[in-house]
Chimera marker file (.cmm) of the C-alpha trace (Angstrom):
<marker_set name="trace">
<marker id="1" x="-9.684" y="-9.265" z="-22.184" r="1" g="1" b="0" radius="0.5"/>
<marker id="2" x="-9.353" y="-7.274" z="-18.572" r="1" g="1" b="0" radius="0.5"/>
<marker id="3" x="-9.914" y="-3.923" z="-17.648" r="1" g="1" b="0" radius="0.5"/>
<marker id="4" x="-6.750" y="-2.037" z="-17.024" r="1" g="1" b="0" radius="0.5"/>
<marker id="5" x="-7.991" y="1.035" z="-15.860" r="1" g="1" b="0" radius="0.5"/>
<marker id="6" x="-5.879" y="2.087" z="-12.593" r="1" g="1" b="0" radius="0.5"/>
<marker id="7" x="-6.859" y="1.707" z="-9.163" r="1" g="1" b="0" radius="0.5"/>
<marker id="8" x="-6.461" y="5.013" z="-7.005" r="1" g="1" b="0" radius="0.5"/>
<marker id="9" x="-5.478" y="5.556" z="-3.810" r="1" g="1" b="0" radius="0.5"/>
<marker id="10" x="-4.865" y="8.364" z="-1.924" r="1" g="1" b="0" radius="0.5"/>
<marker id="11" x="-1.641" y="9.120" z="0.335" r="1" g="1" b="0" radius="0.5"/>
<marker id="12" x="-0.573" y="11.258" z="2.987" r="1" g="1" b="0" radius="0.5"/>
<marker id="13" x="2.572" y="14.078" z="1.674" r="1" g="1" b="0" radius="0.5"/>
<marker id="14" x="5.595" y="11.842" z="3.443" r="1" g="1" b="0" radius="0.5"/>
<marker id="15" x="4.645" y="8.418" z="2.331" r="1" g="1" b="0" radius="0.5"/>
<marker id="16" x="3.458" y="9.854" z="-1.478" r="1" g="1" b="0" radius="0.5"/>
<marker id="17" x="6.858" y="11.995" z="-1.750" r="1" g="1" b="0" radius="0.5"/>
<marker id="18" x="8.634" y="8.269" z="-0.863" r="1" g="1" b="0" radius="0.5"/>
<marker id="19" x="6.996" y="6.072" z="-3.230" r="1" g="1" b="0" radius="0.5"/>
<marker id="20" x="7.307" y="8.532" z="-6.155" r="1" g="1" b="0" radius="0.5"/>
<marker id="21" x="10.843" y="8.781" z="-5.440" r="1" g="1" b="0" radius="0.5"/>
<marker id="22" x="11.374" y="5.232" z="-5.651" r="1" g="1" b="0" radius="0.5"/>
<marker id="23" x="12.536" y="5.000" z="-2.004" r="1" g="1" b="0" radius="0.5"/>
<marker id="24" x="9.448" y="2.995" z="-0.327" r="1" g="1" b="0" radius="0.5"/>
<marker id="25" x="8.104" y="-0.106" z="-2.993" r="1" g="1" b="0" radius="0.5"/>
<marker id="26" x="6.031" y="-1.482" z="-0.743" r="1" g="1" b="0" radius="0.5"/>
<marker id="27" x="2.030" y="-0.154" z="0.251" r="1" g="1" b="0" radius="0.5"/>
<marker id="28" x="0.966" y="-1.688" z="3.306" r="1" g="1" b="0" radius="0.5"/>
<marker id="29" x="-3.094" y="-1.831" z="3.036" r="1" g="1" b="0" radius="0.5"/>
<marker id="30" x="-6.207" y="-3.365" z="4.802" r="1" g="1" b="0" radius="0.5"/>
<marker id="31" x="-6.901" y="-6.409" z="2.634" r="1" g="1" b="0" radius="0.5"/>
<marker id="32" x="-10.544" y="-4.804" z="1.743" r="1" g="1" b="0" radius="0.5"/>
<marker id="33" x="-12.904" y="-5.450" z="-0.766" r="1" g="1" b="0" radius="0.5"/>
<marker id="34" x="-11.154" y="-2.504" z="-2.921" r="1" g="1" b="0" radius="0.5"/>
<marker id="35" x="-7.804" y="-4.434" z="-2.703" r="1" g="1" b="0" radius="0.5"/>
<marker id="36" x="-9.230" y="-7.405" z="-3.554" r="1" g="1" b="0" radius="0.5"/>
<marker id="37" x="-9.663" y="-6.257" z="-6.554" r="1" g="1" b="0" radius="0.5"/>
<marker id="38" x="-5.613" y="-5.608" z="-7.504" r="1" g="1" b="0" radius="0.5"/>
<marker id="39" x="-4.289" y="-7.522" z="-9.662" r="1" g="1" b="0" radius="0.5"/>
<marker id="40" x="-0.344" y="-7.879" z="-10.302" r="1" g="1" b="0" radius="0.5"/>
<marker id="41" x="0.321" y="-6.096" z="-13.785" r="1" g="1" b="0" radius="0.5"/>
<marker id="42" x="-2.203" y="-3.628" z="-13.382" r="1" g="1" b="0" radius="0.5"/>
<marker id="43" x="-1.573" y="0.210" z="-11.789" r="1" g="1" b="0" radius="0.5"/>
<marker id="44" x="-2.148" y="2.274" z="-9.029" r="1" g="1" b="0" radius="0.5"/>
<marker id="45" x="-2.865" y="6.279" z="-9.223" r="1" g="1" b="0" radius="0.5"/>
<marker id="46" x="-1.823" y="8.192" z="-5.723" r="1" g="1" b="0" radius="0.5"/>
<marker id="47" x="-2.885" y="11.043" z="-5.342" r="1" g="1" b="0" radius="0.5"/>
<marker id="48" x="-1.861" y="13.023" z="-2.331" r="1" g="1" b="0" radius="0.5"/>
<marker id="49" x="-3.885" y="14.005" z="0.556" r="1" g="1" b="0" radius="0.5"/>
<marker id="50" x="-5.029" y="17.162" z="0.649" r="1" g="1" b="0" radius="0.5"/>
<marker id="51" x="-4.338" y="17.472" z="-2.628" r="1" g="1" b="0" radius="0.5"/>
<marker id="52" x="-5.661" y="15.706" z="-4.691" r="1" g="1" b="0" radius="0.5"/>
<marker id="53" x="-4.457" y="17.215" z="-8.070" r="1" g="1" b="0" radius="0.5"/>
<marker id="54" x="-1.011" y="15.903" z="-7.715" r="1" g="1" b="0" radius="0.5"/>
<marker id="55" x="-0.663" y="12.487" z="-9.009" r="1" g="1" b="0" radius="0.5"/>
<marker id="56" x="1.687" y="9.713" z="-10.316" r="1" g="1" b="0" radius="0.5"/>
<marker id="57" x="0.973" y="5.901" z="-11.250" r="1" g="1" b="0" radius="0.5"/>
<marker id="58" x="3.065" y="2.868" z="-10.164" r="1" g="1" b="0" radius="0.5"/>
<marker id="59" x="2.844" y="-0.980" z="-11.893" r="1" g="1" b="0" radius="0.5"/>
<marker id="60" x="1.538" y="-3.824" z="-9.202" r="1" g="1" b="0" radius="0.5"/>
<marker id="61" x="4.595" y="-6.044" z="-9.215" r="1" g="1" b="0" radius="0.5"/>
<marker id="62" x="3.811" y="-8.719" z="-6.201" r="1" g="1" b="0" radius="0.5"/>
<marker id="63" x="0.942" y="-9.206" z="-4.047" r="1" g="1" b="0" radius="0.5"/>
<marker id="64" x="1.458" y="-10.548" z="-0.559" r="1" g="1" b="0" radius="0.5"/>
<marker id="65" x="-1.400" y="-11.191" z="1.966" r="1" g="1" b="0" radius="0.5"/>
<marker id="66" x="-1.129" y="-11.915" z="5.367" r="1" g="1" b="0" radius="0.5"/>
<marker id="67" x="-3.154" y="-12.467" z="8.879" r="1" g="1" b="0" radius="0.5"/>
<marker id="68" x="-2.040" y="-8.879" z="10.335" r="1" g="1" b="0" radius="0.5"/>
<marker id="69" x="-0.318" y="-5.856" z="10.092" r="1" g="1" b="0" radius="0.5"/>
<marker id="70" x="2.673" y="-7.041" z="12.415" r="1" g="1" b="0" radius="0.5"/>
<marker id="71" x="2.946" y="-10.045" z="9.619" r="1" g="1" b="0" radius="0.5"/>
<marker id="72" x="3.329" y="-8.083" z="6.876" r="1" g="1" b="0" radius="0.5"/>
<marker id="73" x="5.605" y="-5.470" z="8.371" r="1" g="1" b="0" radius="0.5"/>
<marker id="74" x="7.754" y="-8.129" z="9.759" r="1" g="1" b="0" radius="0.5"/>
<marker id="75" x="8.270" y="-9.798" z="6.278" r="1" g="1" b="0" radius="0.5"/>
<marker id="76" x="9.731" y="-6.544" z="4.786" r="1" g="1" b="0" radius="0.5"/>
<marker id="77" x="12.968" y="-4.502" z="5.594" r="1" g="1" b="0" radius="0.5"/>
<marker id="78" x="11.690" y="-1.142" z="6.848" r="1" g="1" b="0" radius="0.5"/>
<marker id="79" x="12.910" y="0.471" z="4.419" r="1" g="1" b="0" radius="0.5"/>
<marker id="80" x="10.882" y="-1.104" z="1.631" r="1" g="1" b="0" radius="0.5"/>
<marker id="81" x="7.781" y="-0.057" z="3.680" r="1" g="1" b="0" radius="0.5"/>
<marker id="82" x="9.032" y="3.744" z="4.057" r="1" g="1" b="0" radius="0.5"/>
<marker id="83" x="9.881" y="3.009" z="7.738" r="1" g="1" b="0" radius="0.5"/>
<marker id="84" x="12.386" y="2.884" z="10.445" r="1" g="1" b="0" radius="0.5"/>
<marker id="85" x="11.640" y="0.117" z="12.655" r="1" g="1" b="0" radius="0.5"/>
<marker id="86" x="9.440" y="-3.166" z="12.550" r="1" g="1" b="0" radius="0.5"/>
<marker id="87" x="6.932" y="-1.538" z="15.146" r="1" g="1" b="0" radius="0.5"/>
<marker id="88" x="5.952" y="0.779" z="13.149" r="1" g="1" b="0" radius="0.5"/>
<marker id="89" x="2.980" y="-1.602" z="12.414" r="1" g="1" b="0" radius="0.5"/>
<marker id="90" x="1.180" y="-0.124" z="15.401" r="1" g="1" b="0" radius="0.5"/>
<marker id="91" x="0.394" y="2.830" z="13.751" r="1" g="1" b="0" radius="0.5"/>
<marker id="92" x="-1.776" y="1.259" z="10.900" r="1" g="1" b="0" radius="0.5"/>
<marker id="93" x="-4.075" y="1.222" z="13.900" r="1" g="1" b="0" radius="0.5"/>
<marker id="94" x="-4.711" y="5.225" z="13.162" r="1" g="1" b="0" radius="0.5"/>
<marker id="95" x="-6.563" y="3.996" z="10.089" r="1" g="1" b="0" radius="0.5"/>
<marker id="96" x="-7.773" y="0.511" z="10.541" r="1" g="1" b="0" radius="0.5"/>
<marker id="97" x="-9.443" y="-0.876" z="13.435" r="1" g="1" b="0" radius="0.5"/>
<marker id="98" x="-8.035" y="-4.630" z="15.104" r="1" g="1" b="0" radius="0.5"/>
<marker id="99" x="-11.925" y="-5.765" z="13.950" r="1" g="1" b="0" radius="0.5"/>
<marker id="100" x="-11.419" y="-4.804" z="10.350" r="1" g="1" b="0" radius="0.5"/>
<marker id="101" x="-7.859" y="-6.409" z="10.255" r="1" g="1" b="0" radius="0.5"/>
<marker id="102" x="-9.183" y="-9.378" z="11.548" r="1" g="1" b="0" radius="0.5"/>
<marker id="103" x="-12.252" y="-9.778" z="9.040" r="1" g="1" b="0" radius="0.5"/>
<marker id="104" x="-10.057" y="-8.956" z="5.608" r="1" g="1" b="0" radius="0.5"/>
<marker id="105" x="-6.371" y="-9.400" z="6.396" r="1" g="1" b="0" radius="0.5"/>
<marker id="106" x="-3.771" y="-7.228" z="5.063" r="1" g="1" b="0" radius="0.5"/>
<marker id="107" x="-2.107" y="-6.805" z="1.651" r="1" g="1" b="0" radius="0.5"/>
<marker id="108" x="1.722" y="-5.979" z="1.000" r="1" g="1" b="0" radius="0.5"/>
<marker id="109" x="1.332" y="-4.207" z="-2.317" r="1" g="1" b="0" radius="0.5"/>
<marker id="110" x="4.646" y="-4.782" z="-4.432" r="1" g="1" b="0" radius="0.5"/>
<marker id="111" x="5.156" y="-1.308" z="-6.286" r="1" g="1" b="0" radius="0.5"/>
<marker id="112" x="7.269" y="-0.346" z="-9.287" r="1" g="1" b="0" radius="0.5"/>
<marker id="113" x="7.307" y="3.367" z="-11.115" r="1" g="1" b="0" radius="0.5"/>
<marker id="114" x="6.542" y="3.672" z="-14.578" r="1" g="1" b="0" radius="0.5"/>
<link id1="1" id2="2" r="1" g="1" b="0" radius="0.2"/>
<link id1="2" id2="3" r="1" g="1" b="0" radius="0.2"/>
<link id1="3" id2="4" r="1" g="1" b="0" radius="0.2"/>
<link id1="4" id2="5" r="1" g="1" b="0" radius="0.2"/>
<link id1="5" id2="6" r="1" g="1" b="0" radius="0.2"/>
<link id1="6" id2="7" r="1" g="1" b="0" radius="0.2"/>
<link id1="7" id2="8" r="1" g="1" b="0" radius="0.2"/>
<link id1="8" id2="9" r="1" g="1" b="0" radius="0.2"/>
<link id1="9" id2="10" r="1" g="1" b="0" radius="0.2"/>
<link id1="10" id2="11" r="1" g="1" b="0" radius="0.2"/>
<link id1="11" id2="12" r="1" g="1" b="0" radius="0.2"/>
<link id1="12" id2="13" r="1" g="1" b="0" radius="0.2"/>
<link id1="13" id2="14" r="1" g="1" b="0" radius="0.2"/>
<link id1="14" id2="15" r="1" g="1" b="0" radius="0.2"/>
<link id1="15" id2="16" r="1" g="1" b="0" radius="0.2"/>
<link id1="16" id2="17" r="1" g="1" b="0" radius="0.2"/>
<link id1="17" id2="18" r="1" g="1" b="0" radius="0.2"/>
<link id1="18" id2="19" r="1" g="1" b="0" radius="0.2"/>
<link id1="19" id2="20" r="1" g="1" b="0" radius="0.2"/>
<link id1="20" id2="21" r="1" g="1" b="0" radius="0.2"/>
<link id1="21" id2="22" r="1" g="1" b="0" radius="0.2"/>
<link id1="22" id2="23" r="1" g="1" b="0" radius="0.2"/>
<link id1="23" id2="24" r="1" g="1" b="0" radius="0.2"/>
<link id1="24" id2="25" r="1" g="1" b="0" radius="0.2"/>
<link id1="25" id2="26" r="1" g="1" b="0" radius="0.2"/>
<link id1="26" id2="27" r="1" g="1" b="0" radius="0.2"/>
<link id1="27" id2="28" r="1" g="1" b="0" radius="0.2"/>
<link id1="28" id2="29" r="1" g="1" b="0" radius="0.2"/>
<link id1="29" id2="30" r="1" g="1" b="0" radius="0.2"/>
<link id1="30" id2="31" r="1" g="1" b="0" radius="0.2"/>
<link id1="31" id2="32" r="1" g="1" b="0" radius="0.2"/>
<link id1="32" id2="33" r="1" g="1" b="0" radius="0.2"/>
<link id1="33" id2="34" r="1" g="1" b="0" radius="0.2"/>
<link id1="34" id2="35" r="1" g="1" b="0" radius="0.2"/>
<link id1="35" id2="36" r="1" g="1" b="0" radius="0.2"/>
<link id1="36" id2="37" r="1" g="1" b="0" radius="0.2"/>
<link id1="37" id2="38" r="1" g="1" b="0" radius="0.2"/>
<link id1="38" id2="39" r="1" g="1" b="0" radius="0.2"/>
<link id1="39" id2="40" r="1" g="1" b="0" radius="0.2"/>
<link id1="40" id2="41" r="1" g="1" b="0" radius="0.2"/>
<link id1="41" id2="42" r="1" g="1" b="0" radius="0.2"/>
<link id1="42" id2="43" r="1" g="1" b="0" radius="0.2"/>
<link id1="43" id2="44" r="1" g="1" b="0" radius="0.2"/>
<link id1="44" id2="45" r="1" g="1" b="0" radius="0.2"/>
<link id1="45" id2="46" r="1" g="1" b="0" radius="0.2"/>
<link id1="46" id2="47" r="1" g="1" b="0" radius="0.2"/>
<link id1="47" id2="48" r="1" g="1" b="0" radius="0.2"/>
<link id1="48" id2="49" r="1" g="1" b="0" radius="0.2"/>
<link id1="49" id2="50" r="1" g="1" b="0" radius="0.2"/>
<link id1="50" id2="51" r="1" g="1" b="0" radius="0.2"/>
<link id1="51" id2="52" r="1" g="1" b="0" radius="0.2"/>
<link id1="52" id2="53" r="1" g="1" b="0" radius="0.2"/>
<link id1="53" id2="54" r="1" g="1" b="0" radius="0.2"/>
<link id1="54" id2="55" r="1" g="1" b="0" radius="0.2"/>
<link id1="55" id2="56" r="1" g="1" b="0" radius="0.2"/>
<link id1="56" id2="57" r="1" g="1" b="0" radius="0.2"/>
<link id1="57" id2="58" r="1" g="1" b="0" radius="0.2"/>
<link id1="58" id2="59" r="1" g="1" b="0" radius="0.2"/>
<link id1="59" id2="60" r="1" g="1" b="0" radius="0.2"/>
<link id1="60" id2="61" r="1" g="1" b="0" radius="0.2"/>
<link id1="61" id2="62" r="1" g="1" b="0" radius="0.2"/>
<link id1="62" id2="63" r="1" g="1" b="0" radius="0.2"/>
<link id1="63" id2="64" r="1" g="1" b="0" radius="0.2"/>
<link id1="64" id2="65" r="1" g="1" b="0" radius="0.2"/>
<link id1="65" id2="66" r="1" g="1" b="0" radius="0.2"/>
<link id1="66" id2="67" r="1" g="1" b="0" radius="0.2"/>
<link id1="67" id2="68" r="1" g="1" b="0" radius="0.2"/>
<link id1="68" id2="69" r="1" g="1" b="0" radius="0.2"/>
<link id1="69" id2="70" r="1" g="1" b="0" radius="0.2"/>
<link id1="70" id2="71" r="1" g="1" b="0" radius="0.2"/>
<link id1="71" id2="72" r="1" g="1" b="0" radius="0.2"/>
<link id1="72" id2="73" r="1" g="1" b="0" radius="0.2"/>
<link id1="73" id2="74" r="1" g="1" b="0" radius="0.2"/>
<link id1="74" id2="75" r="1" g="1" b="0" radius="0.2"/>
<link id1="75" id2="76" r="1" g="1" b="0" radius="0.2"/>
<link id1="76" id2="77" r="1" g="1" b="0" radius="0.2"/>
<link id1="77" id2="78" r="1" g="1" b="0" radius="0.2"/>
<link id1="78" id2="79" r="1" g="1" b="0" radius="0.2"/>
<link id1="79" id2="80" r="1" g="1" b="0" radius="0.2"/>
<link id1="80" id2="81" r="1" g="1" b="0" radius="0.2"/>
<link id1="81" id2="82" r="1" g="1" b="0" radius="0.2"/>
<link id1="82" id2="83" r="1" g="1" b="0" radius="0.2"/>
<link id1="83" id2="84" r="1" g="1" b="0" radius="0.2"/>
<link id1="84" id2="85" r="1" g="1" b="0" radius="0.2"/>
<link id1="85" id2="86" r="1" g="1" b="0" radius="0.2"/>
<link id1="86" id2="87" r="1" g="1" b="0" radius="0.2"/>
<link id1="87" id2="88" r="1" g="1" b="0" radius="0.2"/>
<link id1="88" id2="89" r="1" g="1" b="0" radius="0.2"/>
<link id1="89" id2="90" r="1" g="1" b="0" radius="0.2"/>
<link id1="90" id2="91" r="1" g="1" b="0" radius="0.2"/>
<link id1="91" id2="92" r="1" g="1" b="0" radius="0.2"/>
<link id1="92" id2="93" r="1" g="1" b="0" radius="0.2"/>
<link id1="93" id2="94" r="1" g="1" b="0" radius="0.2"/>
<link id1="94" id2="95" r="1" g="1" b="0" radius="0.2"/>
<link id1="95" id2="96" r="1" g="1" b="0" radius="0.2"/>
<link id1="96" id2="97" r="1" g="1" b="0" radius="0.2"/>
<link id1="97" id2="98" r="1" g="1" b="0" radius="0.2"/>
<link id1="98" id2="99" r="1" g="1" b="0" radius="0.2"/>
<link id1="99" id2="100" r="1" g="1" b="0" radius="0.2"/>
<link id1="100" id2="101" r="1" g="1" b="0" radius="0.2"/>
<link id1="101" id2="102" r="1" g="1" b="0" radius="0.2"/>
<link id1="102" id2="103" r="1" g="1" b="0" radius="0.2"/>
<link id1="103" id2="104" r="1" g="1" b="0" radius="0.2"/>
<link id1="104" id2="105" r="1" g="1" b="0" radius="0.2"/>
<link id1="105" id2="106" r="1" g="1" b="0" radius="0.2"/>
<link id1="106" id2="107" r="1" g="1" b="0" radius="0.2"/>
<link id1="107" id2="108" r="1" g="1" b="0" radius="0.2"/>
<link id1="108" id2="109" r="1" g="1" b="0" radius="0.2"/>
<link id1="109" id2="110" r="1" g="1" b="0" radius="0.2"/>
<link id1="110" id2="111" r="1" g="1" b="0" radius="0.2"/>
<link id1="111" id2="112" r="1" g="1" b="0" radius="0.2"/>
<link id1="112" id2="113" r="1" g="1" b="0" radius="0.2"/>
<link id1="113" id2="114" r="1" g="1" b="0" radius="0.2"/>
</marker_set>
């Protein structure tokens, strides 16, 4: 029997609110060791940066793997990842290096509010 402990991730205020209100349905992350453990049907508990006392949970309804952030952002309409245009993948390099991207690839996590 699998352990359905919620995965934990932190979000900045804007994406936190967009996922909480249901307008953002895809979270794009580096597909590192932590993210490789996520399975469809499990839950992710998001906490607010920098005040982690605010939190909520979502269900993982889909997982899409990509070679790059550019590929991931090209695969979804911008509204699904909380963006305005397809060039926003470049902003991911504030959080991750091109070397990490090349090593791990990218994960699109499709979410549903619960």
